[in-house]
N, C-alpha and C positions, 0 to 999 in steps of 0.2 A: 426689340426684346427689352423688357423692363429689368430693373436691378434685381428684383426678387427671383425672377425666372433664371437670370444668369447665375445667381448664387446657387440655385438648385442644380443647374446643369454642371457647375463646377464641382459640387459635392458628389454628384453621380460619377463624374469623370475620375474623381479621386478613389471611388470605390471599385472601379473597373479592375485594377490589379488583384484585389481580394476576390472578386467574383470569378476572374479567370483562374485563380489558384484553386478555388472551390470546384470549378468544372474539371480541372486537371486531376484533382484529388478524386473526384467522382469517377472519372474514366479509369484511373489507376485501380481504384477499389473494385470496380466491376469487371476488370480484365481477368482472363483465365490463362493458365500456363499449360503448354503441351510438353510432355516428357516422352522421350524415346525410350522404348523398352531395351535395356541392355543387360549384361550379366546373365546370359542364357545358360541354362543347365539342362542336362538330359538324364534319363534313367531308363533302364530296360533295353528295348530292342535296338535303338539307334546306335550306330557304330561310331559316329562322330558328329560334331556340329561345326559347320562353316559359318564364318562371320559371327562368332559367338559374343562379340562385344558391341554389336550395333542393333538397330531396330529391325534388322532382317536376319533370320537364322535359318539354316538348312540342316535338317536331320537326315543323315545318309544311311540307307539300308543296304546298298550294294546289289539291289535287284533280285534278292533271294528270299525276302521276307515279306509277309503281309503287312507288317507294321503294327500288328495288334499289341495292345498293352504297352503303348509308348507314352511316357510322361516327359514333358519338358515345360519349362517356365522361365520367367524373367522378373527381376526386380526393377520396377520403374522408379522406386524411391529407396533410399537407404533404409534398411529395416530398423535401424535405431532412430530414424526420424520419419515415420510413416505419414501419409496424407490423412488428415482428419476430415470426416464427412459431417459437417454441421447441419443443423436444421435448415432446410431450404436449398441445400447444395446438391449438385449432381456430379458424380464421378463417372467418366466414360472411357472406354477403350475401343480401339478399332484395329483391324488387321486384315490381310488377305491370306487365304490358305490355298496352297497349290500342291498338287501331287504330280510327280514324274513317274510314270509307270514303266516297268521293264518290258512288259508285254502288253501291247495295246490292241484291243479288239473293238472296244467301245468305251464309253464313259462308265465309271464304276460308282456304285452307291456306297458311301462311307457310313457305316453303321455305328451308332453310339459314340459320336464325337463329343467330348465334354470340354467345357471351358468355364473359367470363373475368375473372380477377383478375391484376393485374400489378404489377411494380415498374417505374415509368416512367423510372428512371435520372435523377431530378431534372430532367427536361426541362420545367421551368416557367419560361418566359422572358417578357419584356415582349411579344414578338411573339405568344406564345400567348394572352395575356390580350386583346390588341387584336383577335385573330382569332376570339374566342369565337363570335360570331354570323355569321361570314363563310360564304359558300357554298363558297368554294374557298381556304381558308387554306393556309399553307405547311406541308404535312403533315410534311415531314421534320424540321422544327424541334422537333416534340414527339412524334414516334413512333419516333425512332431510339433504339436501345439498350434497348427494352422487353424484359423477360423475364417469363415467367409461363405460365399454362395457360389454355386455353379449350376449350369444347365447341362442336361444330357440330351443330345438330339434323338428324336424318335421316341422320347419318353415324356409323359405328362407331368413330371415332377420338376420342381426346382429344389435343389439340395442345399442344406445349410451344414457346413462342415463343423463338427463338434470339436471343442478344444481337447487337446490331449491325444488326437488321432495322428497316426503316421501314414494314413492313406487319404490324401485330400480329395481324390476323385472317386472314392468308393460310393456306390449307390446305397450303402447301408446308412448313410448320413441321415440326419433328421430332415423330414420333408413336411414341414408345417406351413409352407407357403400356399397361396392361392394362385393357380395358373389359369390364365385366360387363353393364351396362345403359347404353345411350346414349339421349339425348333424341330423341324422334321429332319430325317436323314437326308443328306445332300448327295446329289449325283455330281461327281467330279470328272470333267474331261481331262485328258492328258495335258498338263502344263497350262491349265486354265484356272485363274484365281477365283475363289469364291469369297465374297465379302462377309466379314463378321463384325458386328457392332453390339456393344453391351453398355447399358446405362443404369447406374444405381442412383436413386434419388432418395434423400432422407426427408420424410414428412413427419415431424414430431418423433415419436418412437417407432414409426412404421418405415419399412423399406420398400420402395417401389422400383420394379425392374422392368426394363423395356429394351428393344433392340431388334436385330435381325441376323439370321444366319442364312446366307444365300437368298432364296426367294421366300423363306418362311419368316414370320414375325414372332417376336418374343414379348409377352406381356404377363407379368406376375407381381405378387406383392406378399410381404410378410407383415402381419400385424404384430406390434410390440417387439419387433426384432431387437431394437436397441435397449428396450426395457428388460430384456432377458439375459443381460450380462454379456452380450456379444459386442466386440469392439467396434467403435466407429472409426477405426483407422485401417488403412490399406496400404500395401507396398508391393504387391506381387500379382502378376497375371499368370495363369497356367492353362495348359492344354493336356488332354489325354485322349488317345484314340484306342477304343476297345477293339474295333475291327474295321479293316479296310474293305471287307467284302471278299467273296470267294475268288481265289486265284488272282487277286489284285496285287501281284508282286510289285514292289516299289523300288525305284532307284532312290527316291528322296521325297521328303515332305518339307515344304518351305512356308514359314510365316514371314510375310513381308510388310514393311511399313507399320509395324506394331507401335502404337503410340497411345498415351494416356493423357487425357485432359483433366487436370486437377481442378477441384471445385473453385468457383468464384466465391468471394466474400458475399454473404447473403445480401439480397437487395435491401432488406430492412436496415442493415448496417450502413449501406451506401446512402440511403435516404436519410438516416439519422445524421450522418456526417454532413450532408448537404443542407439539411434543415438547420443544423447548428451554425453553419456558415451564413445561412440566410438571416438567422437571428442576430449574428454579430454584425452583419451588414446594416440591418435595420437599426440596431442599437447605436452603431457608430454614426449613422446618418442623423438620428435624433439628437445625439450629442453635438 
C-alpha cells in the first residue's frame, strides 16, 4: 500500500465515528412510539369500568342490557400536549373488541358500532376524573369542542366531528369524505375478540383513512381536511355502540390491548438530516 492510499484510509477511519453518529441519528429520527390507551371513561349504559387505567378496559352491563348507546373513550396523550400529524405522517390505533353475552344461542351481529380518533380540546377537568366510573357523568364537560373523524359500521359514510359539538359520535356530523370501503356490521361470538385497526395519514391538506374492522376493510379520504380549520392534533380514541342486536343481553364489552402508534418524523426530515451529515463528512474529508 503506497503512502497516498494509507493517508486516505486513515482519513476514512477518522470519519467512521461521525458516520456512525449519523446512522444512529437517522434510526432515532425514523422510529415511532407506541402509547397505551389509559384514562378510560364511560357514559350512559355501562355500570362500571374494570381496569380503567390500562390499555384494556371492560364495560360491565350486568347481563340485563343490550348495551345500546354506550360511549367510552381513552386519552392516549395528555390533552394539553396532543400528538401532531405532520405532512407524510401516519397515526394509527388498534384494539380487540370482545362481547360476553348473558344468554348465548349463537353469535350476535353488532349494529352501528362507531369508532374514531379525536382532538378533545383539552377537556380534561377534575369533574371528568371523578366521573370516570359513573353511569351518568356530566357529558358536556368533556365532550364539547371535540373534533376528529369516525366510522360507523354498516354505514357508507365517514364522519367528521364538528367543533363545538357535545355528541362526538352523532351521525349528524359533517360527511364530506369519499368512502371506498366502509366497515360492515360485525358478527361477534361469545368472548371472541374482533380486531379493529384505524390509520390516519396526512398528505398535504388531505386526510387518508384506512384500516379494518373484523373481516371488512376501511378506505376513505377527506380532501382539504386540514385546510378547513380542523386540527392536525389528536389525543383521544373513542367508541360508541348504537345497538348490540336483538336480545343480545350483555354481561360486558371489553376493549383489549388498545394502543396508539404516534407518527414518525417524516422521511424527508430524516433524509435532510442524513444529507447534512454526509455534506459535513465530505467537507471534513476535503479539509
